[in-house]
Backbone as a printed PyTorch tensor [residue, N CA C, xyz], in Angstrom:
tensor([[[  0.8420,  -1.1820,   0.0000],
         [  0.0000,   0.0000,   0.0000],
         [  0.8880,   1.2470,   0.0000]],

        [[  0.5980,   2.1750,  -0.8880],
         [  1.3870,   3.3990,  -1.0000],
         [  1.1390,   4.3090,   0.1990]],

        [[  2.1770,   5.0050,   0.5970],
         [  2.0530,   5.9410,   1.7110],
         [  1.2330,   7.1470,   1.2780]],

        [[  0.4120,   7.6240,   2.1680],
         [ -0.3880,   8.8220,   1.9430],
         [ -0.0370,   9.8460,   3.0170]],

        [[ -0.4820,  11.0670,   2.7830],
         [ -0.2420,  12.1440,   3.7390],
         [ -1.5370,  12.8870,   4.0170]],

        [[ -1.6850,  13.2960,   5.2560],
         [ -2.7420,  14.2160,   5.6390],
         [ -2.0820,  15.5790,   5.7760]],

        [[ -2.4820,  16.5050,   4.9310],
         [ -1.9440,  17.8610,   4.9820],
         [ -2.8880,  18.7070,   5.8180]],

        [[ -2.3460,  19.3900,   6.8050],
         [ -3.1300,  20.2880,   7.6490],
         [ -2.5860,  21.7020,   7.4970]],

        [[ -3.4970,  22.6290,   7.2260],
         [ -3.1410,  24.0370,   7.0750],
         [ -3.7960,  24.7790,   8.2250]],

        [[ -3.0000,  25.3760,   9.0900],
         [ -3.5070,  26.1160,  10.2490],
         [ -3.7080,  27.5690,   9.8390]],

        [[ -4.9710,  27.9990,   9.8500],
         [ -5.3270,  29.3240,   9.3510],
         [ -5.8980,  30.1980,  10.4560]],

        [[ -5.5790,  31.4880,  10.4280],
         [ -6.1610,  32.3930,  11.4110],
         [ -7.6270,  32.6530,  11.0740]],

        [[ -8.4070,  32.9280,  12.0860],
         [ -9.7770,  33.3650,  11.8500],
         [ -9.7210,  34.8750,  11.6670]],

        [[-10.1690,  35.3020,  10.5030],
         [-10.1780,  36.7400,  10.2140],
         [-11.6010,  37.1530,   9.8870]],

        [[-11.9020,  38.4010,  10.1430],
         [-13.2330,  38.9210,   9.8580],
         [-13.4440,  39.1050,   8.3660]],

        [[-14.7010,  39.1400,   7.9700],
         [-15.0490,  39.3600,   6.5660],
         [-14.6210,  40.7640,   6.1450]],

        [[-14.0680,  40.8380,   4.9650],
         [-13.6730,  42.1270,   4.4050],
         [-14.3660,  42.2600,   3.0580]],

        [[-15.3410,  43.1450,   2.9950],
         [-16.1760,  43.2370,   1.7970],
         [-15.4040,  43.7010,   0.5670]],

        [[-14.2640,  44.3370,   0.7570],
         [-13.5010,  44.8270,  -0.3930],
         [-12.5510,  43.7750,  -0.9710]],

        [[-12.5070,  42.5880,  -0.3640],
         [-11.6050,  41.5320,  -0.8440],
         [-12.3770,  40.2340,  -1.0110]],

        [[-11.9270,  39.3850,  -1.9350],
         [-12.5650,  38.0580,  -2.0530],
         [-12.3540,  37.2610,  -0.7650]],

        [[-13.2780,  36.3660,  -0.4630],
         [-13.2020,  35.5380,   0.7420],
         [-12.0060,  34.5840,   0.6260]],

        [[-10.9920,  34.7350,   1.4880],
         [ -9.7990,  33.8850,   1.3640],
         [-10.0820,  32.4140,   1.6590]],

        [[-11.0770,  32.1350,   2.5030],
         [-11.4150,  30.7430,   2.8050],
         [-12.0710,  30.0750,   1.6000]],

        [[-12.9380,  30.8140,   0.9210],
         [-13.5860,  30.2740,  -0.2750],
         [-12.5560,  30.0350,  -1.3740]],

        [[-11.6100,  30.9520,  -1.5210],
         [-10.5470,  30.7770,  -2.5200],
         [ -9.7570,  29.5080,  -2.2200]],

        [[ -9.3920,  29.3140,  -0.9460],
         [ -8.6460,  28.1230,  -0.5480],
         [ -9.4630,  26.8640,  -0.8140]],

        [[-10.7420,  26.8960,  -0.4600],
         [-11.6300,  25.7470,  -0.6920],
         [-11.6560,  25.3820,  -2.1750]],

        [[-11.8170,  26.3710,  -3.0310],
         [-11.8680,  26.1240,  -4.4680],
         [-10.5330,  25.5930,  -4.9920]],

        [[ -9.4260,  26.1760,  -4.5370],
         [ -8.1030,  25.7490,  -5.0110],
         [ -7.7940,  24.3110,  -4.6080]],

        [[ -8.0190,  23.9750,  -3.3270],
         [ -7.6970,  22.6250,  -2.8630],
         [ -8.6330,  21.5760,  -3.4550]],

        [[ -9.9090,  21.9120,  -3.5840],
         [-10.8620,  20.9640,  -4.1660],
         [-10.5330,  20.7200,  -5.6310]],

        [[-10.1840,  21.7690,  -6.3300],
         [ -9.8300,  21.6280,  -7.7420],
         [ -8.5650,  20.7930,  -7.9210]],

        [[ -7.5670,  21.0430,  -7.1020],
         [ -6.2720,  20.3480,  -7.2540],
         [ -6.2900,  18.9180,  -6.7120]],

        [[ -6.9830,  18.7020,  -5.5710],
         [ -6.9030,  17.4070,  -4.8910],
         [ -8.2210,  16.6330,  -4.8580]],

        [[ -9.2810,  17.1900,  -5.3960],
         [-10.5450,  16.4840,  -5.4680],
         [-11.4000,  16.5870,  -4.2260]],

        [[-10.9770,  17.3610,  -3.2490],
         [-11.7640,  17.5370,  -2.0340],
         [-10.9140,  18.1070,  -0.9140]],

        [[-11.5720,  18.5500,   0.1350],
         [-10.8870,  19.0850,   1.3150],
         [-11.8810,  19.1550,   2.4480]],

        [[-11.3780,  19.3630,   3.6590],
         [-12.2200,  19.4860,   4.8470],
         [-11.7940,  20.7100,   5.6330]],

        [[-12.7700,  21.5020,   6.0730],
         [-12.5220,  22.6010,   7.0000],
         [-13.0010,  22.1640,   8.3720]],

        [[-12.2010,  22.3630,   9.3860],
         [-12.6010,  22.1720,  10.7830],
         [-12.7490,  23.5740,  11.3540]],

        [[-13.9820,  24.0990,  11.2970],
         [-14.1670,  25.4860,  11.7270],
         [-15.3220,  25.6990,  12.6810]],

        [[-16.0130,  24.6530,  13.0900],
         [-17.1380,  24.8360,  14.0060],
         [-16.6980,  25.2100,  15.4090]],

        [[-15.5680,  24.7100,  15.8460],
         [-15.0400,  25.0340,  17.1740],
         [-13.5930,  25.4760,  16.9950]],

        [[-13.3570,  26.7720,  16.8250],
         [-11.9890,  27.2220,  16.5760],
         [-11.0260,  26.7890,  17.6800]],

        [[ -9.8450,  26.4270,  17.2720],
         [ -8.7910,  26.0940,  18.2180],
         [ -8.1060,  27.3830,  18.6530]],

        [[ -7.4990,  27.3300,  19.8030],
         [ -6.7640,  28.4850,  20.2980],
         [ -5.2800,  28.1630,  20.2580]],

        [[ -4.5330,  28.9740,  19.5290],
         [ -3.0870,  28.8050,  19.4620],
         [ -2.4090,  29.7740,  20.4070]],

        [[ -1.4130,  29.2950,  21.1280],
         [ -0.6430,  30.1330,  22.0510],
         [  0.8310,  29.9830,  21.7300]],

        [[  1.5690,  31.0650,  21.8090],
         [  3.0090,  30.9880,  21.6420],
         [  3.6760,  32.1390,  22.3820]],

        [[  4.8970,  31.8750,  22.8320],
         [  5.6610,  32.8760,  23.5690],
         [  6.3210,  33.8270,  22.5870]],

        [[  6.2350,  35.1190,  22.9130],
         [  6.8360,  36.1550,  22.0900],
         [  7.4940,  37.1450,  23.0470]],

        [[  8.8000,  37.0430,  23.2000],
         [  9.5440,  37.8200,  24.1870],
         [  8.9830,  37.5210,  25.5760]],

        [[  8.4420,  38.5130,  26.2570],
         [  7.8970,  38.3070,  27.5970],
         [  6.3720,  38.1740,  27.5810]],

        [[  5.8000,  38.0410,  26.4170],
         [  4.3430,  37.9900,  26.2590],
         [  3.9000,  36.6350,  25.7410]],

        [[  2.6320,  36.3290,  25.9230],
         [  2.0280,  35.1460,  25.3110],
         [  0.9870,  35.6430,  24.3150]],

        [[  1.1590,  35.2680,  23.0660],
         [  0.2390,  35.6640,  22.0010],
         [ -0.8380,  34.6030,  21.8510]],

        [[ -2.0230,  35.0260,  21.3950],
         [ -3.1380,  34.1010,  21.1670],
         [ -3.6490,  34.2710,  19.7480]],

        [[ -4.0970,  33.1740,  19.1890],
         [ -4.7310,  33.1740,  17.8790],
         [ -5.8970,  32.2070,  17.9130]],

        [[ -6.9730,  32.5560,  17.2620],
         [ -8.0540,  31.5980,  17.0250],
         [ -7.8360,  31.0680,  15.6150]],

        [[ -7.8000,  29.7460,  15.4760],
         [ -7.4720,  29.1560,  14.1770],
         [ -8.5280,  28.1310,  13.7670]],

        [[ -8.5650,  27.8940,  12.4680],
         [ -9.2990,  26.7750,  11.9040],
         [ -8.2990,  25.9590,  11.1030]],

        [[ -8.6550,  24.7270,  10.8010],
         [ -7.7340,  23.8360,  10.0880],
         [ -8.3880,  23.3760,   8.7950]],

        [[ -7.6470,  23.4900,   7.7210],
         [ -8.0550,  22.9360,   6.4290],
         [ -7.2170,  21.6830,   6.2070]],

        [[ -7.8590,  20.6090,   5.7210],
         [ -7.1540,  19.3410,   5.5130],
         [ -7.4030,  18.7940,   4.1150]],

        [[ -6.3770,  18.1560,   3.5780],
         [ -6.5050,  17.3610,   2.3540],
         [ -5.6930,  16.0880,   2.5410]],

        [[ -6.1200,  15.0140,   1.8780],
         [ -5.3630,  13.7610,   1.8480],
         [ -4.7290,  13.6630,   0.4670]],

        [[ -3.4220,  13.3640,   0.4480],
         [ -2.7070,  13.3110,  -0.8280],
         [ -1.8330,  12.0660,  -0.8960]],

        [[ -1.5070,  11.6690,  -2.1090],
         [ -0.6160,  10.5340,  -2.3330],
         [  0.8380,  10.9580,  -2.4480]],

        [[  1.0840,  12.0670,  -3.1130],
         [  2.4480,  12.5310,  -3.3740],
         [  2.6900,  13.8650,  -2.6900]],

        [[  3.7950,  13.9430,  -1.9860],
         [  4.1550,  15.1570,  -1.2590],
         [  5.0840,  15.9940,  -2.1280]],

        [[  4.5370,  17.0090,  -2.7550],
         [  5.3230,  17.9030,  -3.6150],
         [  5.7260,  19.1260,  -2.7920]],

        [[  6.8690,  19.0070,  -2.1290],
         [  7.2970,  20.0460,  -1.1880],
         [  7.4300,  21.4220,  -1.8290]],

        [[  7.9490,  21.5070,  -3.0400],
         [  8.1160,  22.8150,  -3.6920],
         [  6.7590,  23.4930,  -3.9050]],

        [[  5.7530,  22.7120,  -4.3330],
         [  4.4320,  23.2850,  -4.5420],
         [  3.8650,  23.7980,  -3.2220]],

        [[  3.9860,  22.9970,  -2.1570],
         [  3.4470,  23.3990,  -0.8630],
         [  4.1720,  24.6240,  -0.3110]],

        [[  5.4760,  24.7220,  -0.5390],
         [  6.2360,  25.8980,  -0.0910],
         [  5.7060,  27.1590,  -0.7780]],

        [[  5.5170,  27.0820,  -2.0790],
         [  4.9970,  28.2200,  -2.8400],
         [  3.5780,  28.5590,  -2.4010]],

        [[  2.7500,  27.5320,  -2.1960],
         [  1.3640,  27.7660,  -1.7890],
         [  1.3020,  28.3940,  -0.3930]],

        [[  2.1910,  27.9770,   0.5040],
         [  2.2470,  28.5760,   1.8440],
         [  2.5290,  30.0730,   1.7380]],

        [[  3.4500,  30.4570,   0.8810],
         [  3.7590,  31.8820,   0.6860],
         [  2.5360,  32.6290,   0.1520]],

        [[  1.7910,  31.9980,  -0.7570],
         [  0.5640,  32.5930,  -1.2860],
         [ -0.4380,  32.8210,  -0.1590]],

        [[ -0.6090,  31.8210,   0.6980],
         [ -1.5640,  31.9390,   1.8040],
         [ -1.1230,  32.9830,   2.8230]],

        [[  0.1680,  33.0620,   3.0960],
         [  0.6590,  34.0760,   4.0360],
         [  0.3140,  35.4740,   3.5300]],

        [[  0.4570,  35.6770,   2.2450],
         [  0.1100,  36.9650,   1.6460],
         [ -1.4050,  37.1850,   1.6880]],

        [[ -2.1650,  36.1850,   1.2970],
         [ -3.6260,  36.2960,   1.2400],
         [ -4.2430,  36.5580,   2.6180]],

        [[ -3.7260,  35.8710,   3.6410],
         [ -4.2670,  36.0160,   4.9890],
         [ -3.5110,  37.0690,   5.8030]],

        [[ -2.5480,  37.7290,   5.1690],
         [ -1.7520,  38.7840,   5.7890],
         [ -1.1150,  38.3130,   7.0920]],

        [[ -0.4140,  37.1660,   6.9900],
         [  0.2330,  36.5480,   8.1440],
         [  1.7390,  36.4690,   7.9200]],

        [[  2.4770,  36.6160,   9.0030],
         [  3.9290,  36.4540,   8.9520],
         [  4.2890,  35.0070,   8.6080]],

        [[  3.5340,  34.0640,   9.1900],
         [  3.7870,  32.6480,   8.9110],
         [  2.4800,  31.8600,   9.0400]],

        [[  2.2590,  30.9740,   8.0920],
         [  1.1690,  30.0040,   8.1640],
         [  1.8130,  28.6330,   8.2150]],

        [[  1.3510,  27.8090,   9.1400],
         [  1.9050,  26.4700,   9.3090],
         [  1.1320,  25.4940,   8.4160]],

        [[  1.8860,  24.7550,   7.6210],
         [  1.3320,  23.6360,   6.8480],
         [  2.1390,  22.4150,   7.2660]],

        [[  1.4450,  21.3810,   7.7200],
         [  2.1580,  20.1760,   8.1530],
         [  1.6350,  18.9590,   7.4080]],

        [[  2.5400,  18.0140,   7.2010],
         [  2.2040,  16.7510,   6.5040],
         [  2.3760,  15.6030,   7.4830]],

        [[  1.3170,  14.8370,   7.6620],
         [  1.3350,  13.6960,   8.5710],
         [  1.1800,  12.4200,   7.7630]],

        [[  2.1080,  11.4540,   7.9120],
         [  1.9280,  10.1750,   7.2110],
         [  0.6310,   9.5070,   7.7040]],

        [[ -0.0820,   8.8570,   6.7960],
         [ -1.3400,   8.2300,   7.1750],
         [ -1.6090,   7.0290,   6.2920]],

        [[ -2.5190,   6.2080,   6.7340],
         [ -2.9810,   5.0440,   5.9520],
         [ -4.4930,   5.0000,   6.0430]],

        [[ -5.1480,   4.7480,   4.9310],
         [ -6.5980,   4.5460,   4.9400],
         [ -6.8880,   3.1700,   5.4860]],

        [[ -7.8770,   3.0770,   6.3260],
         [ -8.2480,   1.7990,   6.9080],
         [ -9.5390,   1.2910,   6.3050]]])
Protein backbone atom coordinates (compact mmCIF):
# COMPACT_ATOMS: atom_id res chain seq x y z
CA UNK A 1 0.00 0.00 0.00
CA UNK A 2 1.39 3.40 -1.00
CA UNK A 3 2.05 5.94 1.71
CA UNK A 4 -0.39 8.82 1.94
CA UNK A 5 -0.24 12.14 3.74
CA UNK A 6 -2.74 14.22 5.64
CA UNK A 7 -1.94 17.86 4.98
CA UNK A 8 -3.13 20.29 7.65
CA UNK A 9 -3.14 24.04 7.07
CA UNK A 10 -3.51 26.12 10.25
CA UNK A 11 -5.33 29.32 9.35
CA UNK A 12 -6.16 32.39 11.41
CA UNK A 13 -9.78 33.36 11.85
CA UNK A 14 -10.18 36.74 10.21
CA UNK A 15 -13.23 38.92 9.86
CA UNK A 16 -15.05 39.36 6.57
CA UNK A 17 -13.67 42.13 4.40
CA UNK A 18 -16.18 43.24 1.80
CA UNK A 19 -13.50 44.83 -0.39
CA UNK A 20 -11.60 41.53 -0.84
CA UNK A 21 -12.56 38.06 -2.05
CA UNK A 22 -13.20 35.54 0.74
CA UNK A 23 -9.80 33.89 1.36
CA UNK A 24 -11.42 30.74 2.81
CA UNK A 25 -13.59 30.27 -0.27
CA UNK A 26 -10.55 30.78 -2.52
CA UNK A 27 -8.65 28.12 -0.55
CA UNK A 28 -11.63 25.75 -0.69
CA UNK A 29 -11.87 26.12 -4.47
CA UNK A 30 -8.10 25.75 -5.01
CA UNK A 31 -7.70 22.62 -2.86
CA UNK A 32 -10.86 20.96 -4.17
CA UNK A 33 -9.83 21.63 -7.74
CA UNK A 34 -6.27 20.35 -7.25
CA UNK A 35 -6.90 17.41 -4.89
CA UNK A 36 -10.54 16.48 -5.47
CA UNK A 37 -11.76 17.54 -2.03
CA UNK A 38 -10.89 19.09 1.31
CA UNK A 39 -12.22 19.49 4.85
CA UNK A 40 -12.52 22.60 7.00
CA UNK A 41 -12.60 22.17 10.78
CA UNK A 42 -14.17 25.49 11.73
CA UNK A 43 -17.14 24.84 14.01
CA UNK A 44 -15.04 25.03 17.17
CA UNK A 45 -11.99 27.22 16.58
CA UNK A 46 -8.79 26.09 18.22
CA UNK A 47 -6.76 28.48 20.30
CA UNK A 48 -3.09 28.80 19.46
CA UNK A 49 -0.64 30.13 22.05
CA UNK A 50 3.01 30.99 21.64
CA UNK A 51 5.66 32.88 23.57
CA UNK A 52 6.84 36.16 22.09
CA UNK A 53 9.54 37.82 24.19
CA UNK A 54 7.90 38.31 27.60
CA UNK A 55 4.34 37.99 26.26
CA UNK A 56 2.03 35.15 25.31
CA UNK A 57 0.24 35.66 22.00
CA UNK A 58 -3.14 34.10 21.17
CA UNK A 59 -4.73 33.17 17.88
CA UNK A 60 -8.05 31.60 17.03
CA UNK A 61 -7.47 29.16 14.18
CA UNK A 62 -9.30 26.78 11.90
CA UNK A 63 -7.73 23.84 10.09
CA UNK A 64 -8.05 22.94 6.43
CA UNK A 65 -7.15 19.34 5.51
CA UNK A 66 -6.50 17.36 2.35
CA UNK A 67 -5.36 13.76 1.85
CA UNK A 68 -2.71 13.31 -0.83
CA UNK A 69 -0.62 10.53 -2.33
CA UNK A 70 2.45 12.53 -3.37
CA UNK A 71 4.16 15.16 -1.26
CA UNK A 72 5.32 17.90 -3.61
CA UNK A 73 7.30 20.05 -1.19
CA UNK A 74 8.12 22.81 -3.69
CA UNK A 75 4.43 23.28 -4.54
CA UNK A 76 3.45 23.40 -0.86
CA UNK A 77 6.24 25.90 -0.09
CA UNK A 78 5.00 28.22 -2.84
CA UNK A 79 1.36 27.77 -1.79
CA UNK A 80 2.25 28.58 1.84
CA UNK A 81 3.76 31.88 0.69
CA UNK A 82 0.56 32.59 -1.29
CA UNK A 83 -1.56 31.94 1.80
CA UNK A 84 0.66 34.08 4.04
CA UNK A 85 0.11 36.96 1.65
CA UNK A 86 -3.63 36.30 1.24
CA UNK A 87 -4.27 36.02 4.99
CA UNK A 88 -1.75 38.78 5.79
CA UNK A 89 0.23 36.55 8.14
CA UNK A 90 3.93 36.45 8.95
CA UNK A 91 3.79 32.65 8.91
CA UNK A 92 1.17 30.00 8.16
CA UNK A 93 1.91 26.47 9.31
CA UNK A 94 1.33 23.64 6.85
CA UNK A 95 2.16 20.18 8.15
CA UNK A 96 2.20 16.75 6.50
CA UNK A 97 1.34 13.70 8.57
CA UNK A 98 1.93 10.17 7.21
CA UNK A 99 -1.34 8.23 7.18
CA UNK A 100 -2.98 5.04 5.95
CA UNK A 101 -6.60 4.55 4.94
CA UNK A 102 -8.25 1.80 6.91
